[in-house]
N, C-alpha and C positions, 0 to 999 in steps of 0.2 A: 504494500500499499504506500503510494507516494503521498507526501504532504502537499496539500494544495496551498496556493498563496493565501487564501482566506484563513485556513487553519494555522499557517505560519504566523500570520498577523495576530491571531488570537493567542497563540502560545507565547509570542514575544511580549504581548501586552500583559499577560498574566505573570510571566516571569519578572517583568519590570515592576509590577505592582508589589511583589514580595522581595525585591532586590535587597532591601536593607534589613530583612528579618532573618535571624538565625533560626534554624530548624524549620525552614519554610517548605521543605520538600513535600510533606503531606498536603498542606493547603494548596500548593501549586498543582499537585496531581489531582486533588479533589475538584478544583475549579476547572481544570482541563477536561476532566470527565463530564462535569455538569454542562460545560459549554459545547463540547465536541462529541459526547456520547460514549467515549472510551478513553483509555490511555494506551494507545497502540505502541508496539516496539519502536516505530518511527518517531512517535511523539516523545518517548522516553529518550531516545538518542538526541533529539533536538533540545530537550530540557537540559540534558547533560552538557551539551555544547555551550548552552547559554548560561549555565549556573556553575559549571565545574564540579557538580555533584556527580560522582561516578555512575555510569549507566547501570552497573551491577547493583549499586545501592538502591537506585530508583526502581529497578526491576524487582528487587527483593521486597520493597515496600508494596508494589502493585500486586505481587503474587502472594504476599503474606495476608494482607487485609482483604476480606471477602467483598468489601464495598467496591473494589476496583475491578474493571473489566479490560481485557486486552483487545477485545473487538466490540464493535457496536452490537447492540441488541437487535434482534429481528423485529419485524413489524408486530409479531405476536410473541410476547415474552411469557413462556410457560414455566412456572415454578412447580416442581413436584415435591410434595411433602414426604420426607423420609424420617419424620419423628417416630417414636416407638409405636404408637397406635396405628399410624398409617403403614409403617413398615410391616407390622404383623398382619395388617389387613390386605396387603398385596401391592405396596408401592413399587417394588421391583418389577412386577409384571406390568404395572401401569407405565413405568419408565420405558420398558422394552417395547411395549405397544406404540408409545409416542415416538420412540426413535425410528421404528419401522415406518410409521405413517407420515412423519415429517421428513424423513430421509436425512436426519442428522443425529449425532451422538449427544448425550447429556454433557453440558458444559460448552456446547458449540452452537453456532448459528448455521442454518441451512445455506447452501450455496446461493439460493435465490434471495436470501435476506428476509425470508418470510417468518421463520421460526427460530427462536432461541430456547433451548431446553436447559433448565437449571435445577439441580437437586438442592433442596433447602432443608433445614432442621424442622422444628415444629412450627406449624402455621396457626396453632391454637384452635383448630377445628376438629379435635380428636373424635368427637361423637359422629362426625360425618365421614370419617376416613374410609378408604384413602381419598385424599383431596389434592387438587391442583388449583393453581391460580393462573388465569389467562388474562394478561394485562390488568391484573388486580381483581378480577372477578373470580370468586371461589366456585368451584365445581366439586361436589362431594358424592360419596357413595359410588365411586367409580368402579368399573370393571375394565379389563383391557378392551373389550368390544365398545363400551361406552366412550372410552378415551379416543379410540380410533374414529368413532362416529363424530365426536366433537371436531376433530381435525378435518375430517371430510366436509363437515358443514362450514367450517372457516374457509376452506379452499373453495368451496362452491360460492360462498358469499363474496369472497375476494374476486373470483372470476366474473361474477355478475356485476360487480362494481368497477371493474377495470375499464369499461368502455366510456367512462366519463360521469361517474357518480352513481347514485342509486338507481337511476333509470336504465343504466347499462348501455346507453347509446351516446354518441358524441354530438 
C-alpha cells in the first residue's frame, strides 16, 4: 500500500502536533488510526522517519495494543464473541462458517474490502450466545447456517444497492 499525498499530509500534521511531547508515540498512532482508519506498515515507516522513533518500537506498540489495526476495516466489521459462554455455545463453528462465507480469515479483511472478521472476548450478551456484532448490531443465538445466511443477505443487499442507492439503478 502506497501512501497517498493526502495521507502524507495528515501524518505530517499529526506528527507536528505532538512534536514537543515526550512519549507521544501512542497518541500519534491513535490519531493516525482515527483519521486514516488504520496504522499500516507504510504509515509506521513514515512516522518513524518523521519522529526518529524506531519503526520496530512503533510496530511493537501497534501489535501489542488491540485498539490498533494494521489494515483498514472492511465495509462490514464483524466481531465474533469468543467469551466463555459463546465459546461453549459454538463460537468456533460460527467463526469457521463466517470465514467460508466471507472468503477471509479471522483477523483479516476480505480482498474486496467488504468484510473484516475479528475475534473478541466477551461482548456482554452471554444469554444470547453465540453472538456476533455486525457494524455494532448484535445478532444472537446463532448457528453456522444462520451466520452464513446473514452474510448472504448482506451480499444481496450490497449488490442491490451498488447501482446507485436503494433503488438499484443509476
